[in-house]
N, C-alpha and C positions, 0 to 999 in steps of 0.2 A: 828663184825668181831671180830675171834676168836686170842687170844692174840698168839705170838713164831713168826717166822722166816717171812720176807716182801715177801708176794707172788710174782710171778713175773707182771711185766705190760707187755702187750701186745700189740705192735704199731697197728696200720689197716696195716703195712708191714708183721708183724707175724702173723696178722689173719688172712691176702690173704695167709698166706706160709703153711698153719694152711689146711685152705680150698683145695690147691692145692694139698698139701700131702696126703689130702682123697681121692681128686676124683681121683688119679694115682692110689690108691689100684682096681679101675674095673678091672671089667674079665670079656673076652669074648664081649655079645652083653649088657650088663647091665647097664643100665643107673643111675647115680648118680648125687648128686643134695647135694649141703651144705654151710651152710651160720654159718659162727664164729659171734659170734658179745661180745662185751663186756657196760654197760651203768651205770653210775651212776645218783643217782638223791638227789634230796633236798626237802622239807614241811615243809614250817616252821608255825605256826599258833596261834594267840596271841590273848589274849583277856584282854581286860582293862589291857593297858601296860605289861601285861607280860606273858612273851614266857610258852605259853598250851601243844605245841607237838610241835618236834623235832627230825625231823629223817633225815638222812645222809648213804646212801645204795650204794652199791656197787655189780654188777653181769656182770656174766659171761658165756656163753656157746656157745653149739654148736649144731646147727640140721643136720642131714641127712635123704635125702630121698632115697630110690635105685628104681627103677624101673624092672621088669623081667620078660618077656613074659606078658605084662598084671595085673604084680600084682605088687602092690605095699605096700613097709613097710618103715616105717618113726621109729624116732628116737630121742632123744633130753638127754645133757647130761648137770646139768647148772655148770658146772667148765671145766675147758682147761685142767687137767689136764692131763698126757700122757696116764693116764691108763684109764680113761674114752675115752681120743681119739677117741683107740681102740678098748673099748668097741663097744664106739656107733655103728659105721658102720656094726657090729657084727651085735647088735642084731634091725639094719635095714632090714639087709639078711635076719637075722632071720624072723621076722614081716610078710615079702612078703612072705612069703612063707605060710601066714596063710591065705593070703588075697585073696577075689573071685580075679579073670580077668574083667579087664574093658577095653572094648574095645578102649575109648579114653586116657587112660593113655598113660603118655608121657610127656618126661620136655620141657621146653619150645626153639626153634630153634633161631638160631641169626635170627634179622626181621633188620639186616642194616641201624634203625634209631639209629642215634649219640645221643650224652648221649648230655642234656645240662646242662655246667658247672653253675653250683650253689656254693652263696657263702654261705654254711650252720653253718660254724664254725664259732664265736664270741670270740676272744679272750680275751675280755672286760670283755664279764661274764665270760669264762674260768679261770680266773684271780679276780670276784669279792667276796672279803672275809665274810663269814659268820656276820659277824657283820654286813656290811652292809646290807644283806640281812635279819635281825632282824628291822634293823631299817624300810626297806620298809616298812613292815605290818605295824608296831606300824604307822608311819608316815601316811600311808591309812585310819588305822583304825581314828586318828586324826581329819584326813579331811571329813570324812564318817556322821559321829558323832557330828562334828562340825559342821556342816551346818546346825543343825534345833534343838533347843532346844528339840522336841517329838521322837529323835530318843537313840535307846542304839544298842551298839554290839552285835550282834551274833556270827562275826568272820571272824577272818583279817587275807589273808593267801596271803605265797610264795610258788612259787615251781621253778624247775629248771630241767634240764636232760640235756644228755649229752650222745651220741649216739657213736659208732664204728663197722662199721657191714665190712665184708667182702665175698666175694659170687664167686665160682666157681661152673662148670659140668660139663661134659662129653659130653655135647653140644658145648664145645667152649666158652661159654658164662662167663664175667671172671669179676670182677667190688669192688671195695670196696668205702666209703666212713665216712665219721665222718660229725656230727652236732648237734650241742646244741640251747635252747631253753630256755625259762623263761616266768611266770606270777606271776602277783599278782593280786587276788582278794579281796571280801569284801560285809560281807551280814550285816543288819541293819536291825533292828524292830521299827519302828515306832507306838505311842502310843496315843491313843488321844480320849478320854469321853469314856472307855472300849473296844473301838476296836484297836486291832493289825494287822499293814499288815507289810507284806516284802520286800526289795529291794535288787539287788543285783547290783554289777559290776565288768569289771574288767580293766586290763591295762596289753599291748601287746607288745616287743618291742624286738630286736636282741640281745639287753644289757639290764640292769638294769636303765643306763639313761636316755632311751628313753621312759621310762614310764611317760602317763601325770598322776601323781595318783591325783593334782587336778580333774580334771576332772573324775576321776572314782566314787571320792569319792559325787562328787557331784552327779552323774548318779544314784548311790545306792540309798542314798536321796530323789532324782526326784522320781524314783522307787515306794521306798514306801512309802512316803508322800502325793504323788498323787490321791492315792487308797482308801487317811484317806474320809468317810461321800458318799465315791459311794453309787450306787445304783441300782439295776438291772432296765433296762431300758424297755419299753413295745418291745413286739415283732411285729416288721416291715421287713419291707424289706429300706434299707439305706444302707448308703457310708460304709465299712470300710476300717481301714487305721491298719496297722502293726506291730510293732516294727519290729524291725530286728534281735534281738533277737526272736520271735517269729519268723519269713519270715524264719530264717534261720535254726529253728525247721523243715517249713515245708519244706524246701527245700531236707530236709537230707530224708523225706517221699519218696518226686519225686524222689532225684539220687537214693531210692535202688531200683522202681521201673523200671530204667534205666540199669540195671545190667542184663550182658550177661546171667546168672547164671540160675536170677530168669526169664526172657523170656524163656530160653530152657526148663524150670522146669512149663512152661505155668503160673507159678505164677506172670504178668505183666500185667498189662493194657495197656500198650500200645505192647505188642506184636504184629505182625502182620503190626502195623502202620505206617512203616518206609517208610519216604516220605510223612504223612499226616499231618494235622496242626491240633494240637493238644490245645492249648495255644494260647494266645493273640499276638498280633503279637508284642508287648512291652515284648513279654519275647524272652532274649535268654540266655540259659546256659549253661557255659562253664567248664569241669574241668580240671583246668590248675596247676599240680603241680610243671611247669617249672617257674613259677613267684614268684620270690625271696619274695615276699612280704607279700605270705600266708605262713601261720602257719603251715601246713603241708607240705611247700614247700620238694619236695626229686628228685634226679637224678633216682634210681632206680627204677623199680618195687616190689615184692619179689618171681617175677620169673627170676629176676636179668636183666629186657631188660628194654631199656631207658624209662622213665617218658615221657609225653609227653604232648602236647596241647588237646583235642580231645573236637570241639564242637557238642552238643548232641543235643538242641536244637535252632534254628537260627529264631527269628523272630515266634517263633511260631511253626514252621514248625520241624517236629524227624529227625533226621539227623542220629542217629547212638545210638547203646549201646555201655557198657562198656566193656570189656574181659577182662580175662585171656585167658594164652594156651592153656588151659585146657577147658574152656567153647566156646574159640573158636571153635576149633575143634570138639564141638558139636553142634554147632551152625554151620558150614563149613564154615567159616568167617577166620577172622585174628585178632591177639591178638593186643587190644591197649594200654597196658603198663599199667593195671590198677591192674592185682595180688594185692588182700593183705591178706597177713598168706597166709591159705590153700583156701580161696575162692577169690572176683573180688569184687568192687566195688569203689565208686571215691575215689578222691587222695585229689584234695582241689576244691570243687566245688562251683563254683561263678555264681550268675545271675547277670549280665552286667547293671552296674545301670542306671537311668532315670537321668531327668534333675533339678530334683526339690529336696530340703532336706525335712526329715521327717514334720518338723515348715512349711515349705513351701503348703505342700498336706495340711496340716491341717488346714491351715489358708484361702486355696480357701475352704472348706467344710460347708456347713452353718448347718446340721445337716448330726452326723454321727457316728460312734463308734472307738474308739480306741481301740485294744486289746492288749494287756502288755502283758501276760502270758496266756499259754491254760494247760490243765491238760486232762493227758489219751490220749496223743497224740499219743504214743506208745505201750496202752495197747490192745487184742484182737487179 
C-alpha cells in the first residue's frame, strides 16, 4: 500500500450504502445490479524454519451490471473512491450499447427463499497476530518432517482471508455479509534408495486454534512414504479404493456436468436424464452451502439470492441440476441459488458418507488398489 493518508475503512453498512446509491441511479426500465466488496489476505510460506514468503494484501472494488433492451454491459473498479464510483456506472452503460441482444438477459427476481443465517465470521481469526500465523507454518513443518527420517520439506504454508460484500439490484434484491477463513498446508518429499515421492496435507478450522497440526503432519508424511518402493500392478479387474482427495477431484468433475449452463449448451452427459438412475444407490450427492461446516459455506449466491441446500442425486437417482437465474431462464426453470460470478456452479458439493472408514474399507479387501493421486484429470 502506498504511503500517505490512511484510506477510509468501509464497514459492511457503508458498502451497502454505496450499492444502494448506484442502483438508485437507474433510468426508466434500465436494470442495474451492483456488488461492492473489500478483502484482506495473508499468505505465509516457510522453509527450513525461515519465512520464505510473506504477503499481506488489501483490496476493494465495485462491480456494476447494466441491462437495457436485452443488452448487457459490465464494469469493475478496483477502488471505492468517489470518482471511480461515478465512472463505473457510466462505463457499464456504455458497454451495454456495444453488446448484442440476448433474449435471456435479465437480473434475478426475488424468489421468496429466506437466507439461512450463517456464522461465517470468527473474531478469534480476525484478531490472530501475525507472529502466531508464522509459528503455525513453522510448527507444521517440524511435525511433518519429524515423522520420518527420510522426509525433507518442500513448503509449509499458512493462509487466511476476510471478505465483506454488499449487493443491491433494481429488482429489489439486497443483502450483505462478511466472512473469514483460514487453513495451513504442508508438502514434503520422501527420499529412499534414489527414489523421491511427494506428499501433502492440510488443516482447516474456523480459526487457527481448531487446526489439528499433528494430524496434518502425519498425513503428509504418510502420503509421501507409503509410495516409496511402489510398483506398477499388473492389468486386471480389481477393487479400487479412492483416497478422499481423489474422490473430491472426481466429484468436482461430476459437479460440473450437473451445471445447468452445461446442460442447456448440450455439454453434459446427464442432459435429458432427470429422474433416471445414473449412479449406484450408495451415491447421494448434495450441494449444501448452508452447512456452516463447509469451507465454502455462504449465505448468498452471486445473483444475490439465498444459498440453499440442493439434492442433486438421491440414492443414485438424478434429481436436479444447479442453476443461476440466467441459466434457469434458458432452461425454462427456476434458479437454485447457484450463481457463481457470471456463471453457475456448485457452492459446497458433498457426497453423503457411508458407514465405514477408509481403513475399514481397505481391511475388508483381499486384493485391490488404493488410488492415492491422479494426473491429467482436468486436461482435454
